[in-house]
N, C-alpha and C positions, 0 to 999 in steps of 0.2 A: 633075151631082151624084150623088155616092155615095149608094146607097140601100140597100145589102144589106151583110153581113159579107163575103162573098165579093168583092164589089167594093172594099171597103175594104182587105182583105188583097192583093187584086192590084195595087191602087195602091201600096200600101206595099212589095210586093215589086218593083215596077217601079224603085225607087230603090236605090242602093248603102246609103245609111243605114238605109233600112227593112230590106234584106236583112241587114246587120250587126247590127241591134238584135234581129231576130227570132232569128237565129242565136246572139246571146249570151244571150238571154231563156231559149231552150231549154237552154243549156248550164248556166247557173246555176240553173235550176230542177231540174237532175238528171232530165231525161227518161230518159235511158238508164242512169243511175247505179245500181248495185246497193245494196239496203237491206241494212246490215250493223249496223244499231243494234239493241239489244235494249230500251233506254230508251224507255218508251210515249210520253213526251211528245215526244222527239226523232223518233220515227218518225212520230208524228201530224203534227209540223212539217214534215218532210221530204215527207211525203205531200200535204200542202197544197200546197207549193212544186211537186211534181211535177204536181199537178192543174192549176196554171196553165200549166205547160210543155206538158202534154198537149192542154190546149186550143189553146195557139198551133200546136203541131204539127199538130193537126186542120185548124186554119183554113187553115194553109199548103197542106196536101195538098188540101183542097178548091177552094183558088184554083190548084192546078195547079203549085204550088211543089215543091221538093225539100228536106225538113227536114235531112237529113243533109248535102247539098250546101251547105244556108246555114251549118251549123255548121262546116263546113270552110272555107268562105270567111270566116267570122269568124275563124278560128284562123290563117288566112294574114295576114288584116290585122292581127290582133293580133301576131303574131311581128315583122311588118314594122314596127309601132308601137315596140316593144321596142327593135329594132335602131337605129331613128332616135333614140330617146331617148338610148340610149347613147352614139351618136355625138355628139350633142349634149353630154352631161355629159363626155364625153372631151375634146370642143374647149374646153368651158368650164374645164377643169381645165387644160389647156395654154395656154389664151388669155392 
């Protein structure tokens, strides 16, 4: 039975789906994105998103994971999915 946040993240990182989810979540929350907005409302929204990403990042590190590696793993997976989708679309249009 999982009893701590660290155990939960360790279990999540033990699966491909869990690693991809964490990598994508850090990507979409802009953990490493520069702040280039001047609109206060936009900055506040982006900082809220980044706060979620930083929390995931910290949980990954605390569980012994590699946050940057997870984001890279997600990027590789995403590119493979794009290629597969393009191939399927091409086959459908030729079929």
